[in-house]
Steps between C-alpha positions, in 0.01 A plus 500: 500500500808723509426620147223717639513638854222427748393865525472530123302176482229656715440757231532278193234610253441289189265506204427161349331466164414216268193299425236410250564129550598279789839448336581867565298552818597208722880544471445861612293386796753232595778759489300742715440227757870412502593868542257537788643189666860622454426841651293352782823342629615854588163618625441701183231490233508643147263773387345349189289623214385265225426677172289320243180494299175537692339194341816289500583198715762711678228724649327200659826352625616829652171554685493140620850542645441844654740676262401857405405512133501780242338456160643658187386502139704298258482358152629190328675474165368184333715325244202363310418669167129420516276804439354469849839501672630781281200710603562420866864603457387840369278550806772387740754731335307788658477325838873440538603870539228547762632200691854638490379834641311321777806286574728805510268669749490182711879464511549871574246487782610168650877563472592130523851379578459233233252375239450134410308386194418144399370557150179553312414825328390657828868508596602726210367836633653454846829373359531805277400731786762344727765562235379858459540573872822296528349257748678161506288278282519118504333307221428129540437264208341159566522346153806383311445757223408855594146624458443813296447721807825385656690541173400866516582538869834316484647812341426715807514249789764547769514123547355225283403184685449191284384150581722301262864513399386469139300823536820705500548452126153645438598832657635795301882482518528822703252367756682176581744668738201603714348152507511231767343154506280475810245242393123543516362548855278213609283452807693347795214255558575329168841397633360361825277220373459174689469197271333283764233764562441536126439126461280482809284795388364293209537151639781425257712185507865573593608194299357634170671792319302824500463715188376854566329659197418868495424766242524778756225659707261520205589159360602425143260331260786375283659316791161374621425345161847349469456339840149375424630290212790363702332432835405131476854396405673737742301395804635148471839641596431802721247705690404849383384818668369738234424872535278551196350848554139591574388511136600139437418354841162351409640351179796342679274363773310318225829362372578381852158334529570303183826346619521126574411429862843355582672821384253774597640539854837603353363813332411810701373802306450845653412836357764667719762378747524726802743492794598138442680581172850518658444160659388348169802650324724343760332161450491502118737278304420697182315827440317581176448873459507810286834681478402841633766693689356439846442130444851447364652697788325274751577173324870579453536632855359168621702296251202310356494270200243662274325479166430849367220575253547868406200721442523563125354852510714648779621856438829498313483119489662513844372162623633314198836678528532407868393138453734455205792644697443259789452205265827580325671493840335164581322672787147422374311313229311726260185395316403760243329524163465160337645337814227636728273196463349248742721228353822696548399598853424136582827373354708776660354452847514121486867517398579736790303293750691188393840671530579649843855587389365708212262682735786567740716642221221734388449612859871570553523698178186694583644593839803658332260756352315559827540809718321422829652809666387738223278717720781558750740588219254753358460654847877533530508682167221732617684589821828546318341736246322695773822530702683632196246779468562632850 
């Protein structure tokens, strides 16, 4: 804690911005929680202001966590050339200057010691305002390749925090000297799972390998349909807990009802997995998932053998880029395009279930990409930048 004296810590004022999706919002929240915990060790607490869009996820998360929130206007530059998106770009072109003025007023009034942004177009006005007022500005990127907002902000950021070593080559050459690999902050609870509790929660058999299948909080129809076609064969070799999303829950319950009686008890389908997710992750022999930034950060931090099915319409093709990178490093198996079929999922999982050494190798390689201490490293960068501004 020597980087920032105790007296100064008591007055640490920070603006955090970023949102639009959980991939931007939750790393910001995790970092805020880690900062609060670090300062609490000295009896201090940060003065926080979260700046975002009034209707965005970040507004709900800030209120839920008792973090003061300020809404600003912002626009989004869409890369699609469809007439509808071009028209929306024209409208948003007039919103962006207003957002920058609002952000400038907010920074001038708040006078933060440091600003942290975690991406999304809501971060652009505050990032530019921080640069204008020479406030130390830290930009965090969760994905392997930079999003458009962060490509803009990388040119003015005091410090660029990236989640992957491979992200450095995506930065402008002049920005690389200001970059550091911290990893993507993940919730501490994810790292504290108890395998025995996960198995007990669903009455699972410790002697049968567990495959955890998830398409994220909302589910993924592509993964659900791949699994549907593979279930009868897979359940002869494993047991499955499946987070399918609320929209597909009734459909997948019907699939479960149609399974042979001697296999049905091995398949557990839920619309959403709540607090027991860390325990199930700890118990899983293999995880089947999308390759979003948060999911990959958790799986690599845990060192899990995984089969990644990238979302094909992710912005900037980020999920496919990430999954391909891990597959090339033998840190995951990727099923994409013509390979994303029930038959390939069945064959891939059966091969992994029959080969513990292969699963162990995937897990070891995944762990080399994991950054379980990412939130603490981001907090250190925040305190260092704030100290340098004193």
